[in-house]
C-alpha positions as CSV (number, residue, x, y, z in Angstrom):
1,Y,-5.1,14.9,-4.3
2,M,-3.5,13.0,-1.4
3,K,0.1,13.4,-0.5
4,F,1.6,10.1,0.7
5,N,4.9,9.7,2.6
6,I,6.2,6.1,2.3
7,L,7.7,5.0,5.6
8,E,8.7,1.4,4.9
9,A,8.2,-1.2,2.2
10,E,9.0,-4.8,1.5
11,M,8.4,-7.5,-1.2
12,R,9.3,-11.1,-1.4
13,R,8.7,-14.0,-3.8
14,T,6.6,-16.9,-2.6
15,D,5.4,-20.1,-4.1
16,D,2.2,-18.3,-4.9
17,G,3.7,-15.2,-6.6
18,Y,4.7,-12.0,-4.8
19,V,3.7,-10.7,-1.3
20,G,4.5,-7.3,-0.1
21,S,3.6,-4.5,2.2
22,V,3.9,-0.7,2.3
23,R,3.6,1.4,5.4
24,F,2.7,5.0,4.7
25,E,1.3,8.3,6.0
26,V,-1.2,10.5,4.3
27,E,-0.9,14.2,4.9
28,G,-3.7,15.5,7.2
29,H,-4.5,12.0,8.6
30,R,-3.7,11.2,12.2
31,H,-2.8,7.5,11.8
32,P,-0.5,5.8,9.3
33,Y,-1.6,3.0,7.0
34,E,-0.3,-0.3,5.8
35,A,-1.2,-1.8,2.4
36,A,-0.7,-5.6,2.0
37,L,0.0,-6.5,-1.6
38,H,-0.3,-9.8,-3.4
39,S,0.2,-10.8,-7.1
40,K,0.6,-14.1,-8.8
41,D,2.4,-12.6,-11.8
42,G,3.8,-9.3,-10.7
43,K,1.3,-7.4,-12.8
44,D,-2.2,-7.7,-11.4
45,W,-2.2,-6.7,-7.7
46,A,-4.7,-7.4,-5.0
47,Y,-4.4,-5.4,-1.8
48,G,-5.8,-4.9,1.7
49,L,-5.6,-1.5,3.4
50,F,-5.3,-1.3,7.2
51,F,-4.3,1.1,9.9
52,M,-0.7,0.5,10.8
53,N,-0.7,0.6,14.6
54,E,-4.0,1.6,15.9
55,S,-7.5,2.2,14.5
56,G,-8.3,5.6,13.2
57,S,-11.3,7.2,11.5
58,E,-13.3,5.0,9.2
59,R,-13.9,8.1,7.1
60,D,-10.2,8.5,6.6
61,I,-9.5,4.9,5.6
62,D,-12.5,5.0,3.2
63,Q,-11.1,8.2,1.6
64,V,-7.6,6.5,1.1
65,E,-9.2,3.4,-0.3
66,A,-11.3,5.3,-2.7
67,Y,-8.3,7.4,-3.8
68,L,-6.2,4.2,-4.5
69,E,-9.1,2.7,-6.4
70,E,-9.5,5.8,-8.6
71,N,-5.8,6.8,-9.0
72,D,-3.6,4.2,-10.6
73,E,-0.5,6.4,-10.3
74,A,-0.9,6.5,-6.5
75,F,-1.4,2.8,-6.3
76,D,1.5,2.2,-8.6
77,R,3.7,4.3,-6.3
78,L,3.0,1.9,-3.4
79,V,3.6,-1.2,-5.5
80,D,6.8,0.3,-6.9
81,A,8.1,1.1,-3.4
82,A,7.7,-2.5,-2.4
83,W,8.9,-3.9,-5.7
84,R,12.2,-2.0,-5.4
85,T,13.0,-4.0,-2.2
86,L,12.7,-7.4,-3.9
87,K,15.9,-9.4,-3.7
88,A,17.0,-10.8,-7.1
């Protein structure tokens, strides 16, 4: 189990669907992360995971990526945080 603390999120509508990002910390990890999100329909999401400011441990980012791949609820929390910022 990984404990996430969401720092900042955003989402906007584009000609190609939805684009968003979520910046978050993971308890026990030294460096925060950013997940870049994209969806054409608001249902199926593609994402990229990056260190937010400076590079950290490859092992750490691999753990977070694997966790997001295996845990739909954790990934949905990130998407929901960004989705809530979408302007109508």
